C-alpha positions as CSV (number, residue, x, y, z in Angstrom):
1,M,127.0,78.2,102.5
2,G,124.4,76.7,100.3
3,I,124.1,76.3,96.5
4,S,124.7,79.6,94.9
5,K,122.0,80.9,92.5
6,G,122.5,79.4,89.1
7,M,124.8,76.6,90.2
8,A,122.9,73.5,89.2
9,L,124.0,69.9,90.7
10,D,125.0,69.0,87.2
11,A,127.3,71.9,86.7
12,G,130.6,71.4,85.3
13,P,133.9,72.1,87.0
14,P,134.7,75.6,87.4
15,A,136.8,77.4,84.8
16,K,140.4,76.3,84.6
17,S,141.7,79.8,85.5
18,S,140.2,79.4,89.0
19,R,142.8,76.7,89.9
20,I,145.5,77.7,92.0
21,N,148.7,78.8,90.0
22,V,150.8,79.1,93.0
23,R,153.0,76.3,94.7
24,A,150.5,74.4,97.0
25,P,151.1,75.4,100.7
26,N,150.4,71.7,101.8
27,V,149.7,68.3,100.7
28,A,145.9,68.6,101.1
29,T,145.9,71.5,98.6
30,A,148.3,69.6,96.2
31,A,146.1,66.4,96.5
32,L,142.9,68.4,95.9
33,A,144.4,70.4,92.9
34,S,145.2,67.0,91.3
35,I,141.7,66.0,91.1
36,F,140.2,69.4,90.3
37,G,137.9,69.1,87.3
38,E,137.5,65.3,88.0
39,V,135.1,65.8,90.8
40,H,131.7,67.7,91.3
41,P,132.6,71.3,92.4
42,L,130.3,71.2,95.3
43,V,131.9,69.4,98.5
44,P,129.4,68.6,101.5
45,A,131.6,68.8,104.6
46,V,131.4,68.9,108.4
47,A,134.2,71.2,109.7
48,G,136.2,69.8,112.6
49,G,139.9,70.0,113.6
50,N,141.0,66.9,111.8
51,D,139.6,67.8,108.4
52,M,140.2,71.6,108.4
53,P,143.3,71.5,106.0
54,F,141.1,69.7,103.4
55,I,138.3,72.4,103.9
56,E,140.8,75.2,103.5
57,A,142.3,73.4,100.5
58,A,138.9,73.1,98.8
59,Y,138.3,76.7,99.0
60,R,141.9,77.4,97.8
61,V,141.7,75.2,94.6
62,G,138.2,76.6,93.6
63,L,135.8,73.9,94.9
64,T,132.9,75.0,97.0
65,P,132.3,73.4,100.4
66,I,128.7,73.2,101.6
67,H,128.8,73.0,105.5
68,T,126.3,70.6,106.9
69,R,125.1,70.2,110.4
70,S,126.2,66.4,110.6
71,E,128.4,63.8,109.0
72,S,125.3,62.0,108.0
73,G,123.9,65.0,106.3
74,A,127.2,65.7,104.5
75,A,127.3,62.1,103.1
76,F,123.7,62.0,102.1
77,A,124.3,65.4,100.4
78,A,127.3,64.0,98.6
79,N,125.1,60.9,97.7
80,G,122.4,63.1,96.2
81,I,124.9,65.3,94.2
82,A,126.7,62.1,92.7
83,W,123.3,60.8,91.8
84,E,122.1,63.8,90.0
85,S,125.4,64.6,88.3
86,G,126.8,61.2,87.8
87,R,130.2,62.6,88.8
88,P,132.5,61.5,91.7
89,T,131.5,63.8,94.7
90,L,133.8,64.6,97.7
91,C,132.6,64.4,101.2
92,L,134.7,65.8,104.0
93,V,134.4,64.5,107.6
94,I,136.3,63.9,110.8
95,T,137.2,60.4,111.7
96,S,135.7,57.8,114.0
97,V,132.4,59.4,115.1
98,G,132.4,61.3,111.7
99,V,132.9,58.2,109.6
100,Y,130.4,56.1,111.7
101,G,127.8,59.1,111.3
102,A,128.3,58.8,107.4
103,L,127.9,55.0,107.4
104,Q,124.2,55.0,106.5
105,A,124.7,57.2,103.5
106,L,127.9,55.2,102.5
107,Y,125.7,52.1,102.5
108,A,123.0,53.9,100.3
109,A,125.8,55.1,97.8
110,S,127.1,51.5,97.7
111,V,123.8,49.7,96.9
112,N,122.7,52.5,94.5
113,R,126.1,52.7,92.9
114,R,127.0,56.4,93.4
115,P,130.5,57.6,93.2
116,V,131.0,59.3,96.7
117,V,134.6,60.0,97.7
118,L,134.6,60.2,101.5
119,L,137.7,61.9,102.9
120,S,138.1,61.6,106.6
121,G,140.6,63.5,108.8
122,E,142.5,61.3,111.4
123,V,144.3,62.6,114.5
124,G,147.2,60.0,114.0
125,A,147.8,56.9,111.9
126,T,149.1,54.6,114.6
127,G,149.6,54.1,118.3
128,A,147.7,53.0,121.4
129,G,144.2,54.7,121.6
130,S,144.2,55.7,117.9
131,V,141.2,54.7,115.9
132,Q,143.5,53.3,113.2
133,A,145.3,51.0,115.8
134,G,142.2,48.9,115.6
135,D,143.0,47.8,119.2
136,G,139.5,48.3,120.5
137,W,140.4,51.1,122.8
138,D,138.6,53.6,120.6
139,G,137.0,51.0,118.5
140,P,137.9,49.3,115.2
141,S,139.8,51.1,112.4
142,V,137.5,53.3,110.3
143,V,139.2,51.8,107.3
144,D,138.1,48.3,108.2
145,V,134.7,49.6,109.1
146,T,134.1,51.1,105.6
147,R,135.8,48.4,103.6
148,A,132.6,46.4,103.0
149,L,130.7,49.4,101.8
150,T,133.3,50.8,99.4
151,A,135.2,49.8,96.2
152,W,138.4,50.8,98.2
153,S,139.1,52.0,101.7
154,F,142.7,53.1,102.5
155,L,144.6,54.9,105.1
156,A,146.9,57.4,103.4
157,S,149.4,57.6,106.2
158,T,152.2,59.5,104.4
159,P,152.1,62.6,102.2
160,D,153.3,60.5,99.1
161,L,150.5,57.9,99.7
162,L,147.8,60.8,99.7
163,I,149.2,62.4,96.5
164,H,148.8,59.0,94.7
165,A,145.9,57.7,96.5
166,L,143.4,60.5,95.8
167,P,143.4,60.4,92.1
168,R,143.2,56.5,92.3
169,A,140.1,56.9,94.7
170,V,138.4,59.4,92.2
171,A,139.1,57.1,89.2
172,L,137.8,54.0,91.1
173,A,134.7,55.8,92.2
174,R,134.0,56.9,88.5
175,E,134.8,53.5,86.9
176,R,133.1,51.3,89.3
177,R,130.3,53.7,90.3
178,L,130.9,52.9,94.0
179,P,132.0,54.9,97.1
180,V,135.5,55.0,98.2
181,H,137.1,56.2,101.5
182,L,140.5,57.6,102.3
183,D,141.4,58.1,106.0
184,V,144.0,60.9,106.1
185,P,146.0,61.9,109.4
186,L,146.1,65.7,110.1
187,G,149.9,65.8,110.0
188,V,149.7,64.4,106.4
189,Q,147.2,66.9,105.3
190,K,149.3,69.8,106.8
191,A,152.6,68.5,105.6
192,E,154.5,70.8,103.2
193,A,153.7,70.0,99.5
194,P,156.4,68.3,97.6
């Protein structure tokens, strides 16, 4: 899906009536609904098992995912949208390889002061072999890797943490004009909304 005819990069948020008016089916939907209108409506994304609840939630709340071929492409698209619009722009990727693929664009957003909000889907938050364990088995924690390039890099390991962290991440990106990164386990995204 590309940019629809007449949708400029500096387009404002969709009309309030397009927000969901029913109880959010999961935490990903509740979290994205809480920032609707605060972020650009175009959301570059790479669909994968670990970020699908976020992508489905984006559609549900009235955002428009743009499906790219790679995490690098998604992150550079988010960087460009943030640059043109001046608004915080979400970017959805899977963890580990997805985050590593987005690093060059994250660096560009950092040095050029662009408010990109990178959301990565994680298999699990802890445990042997988990990327977040930082035990070297699957590499260092992606939160540790992105920390130097962002205003804030955080593992939202519970539903409550995600509900509070996403609005904070968007506010930090907007105020500091820097990228931020939230890594969110699949189970947290899929959890029942409060």
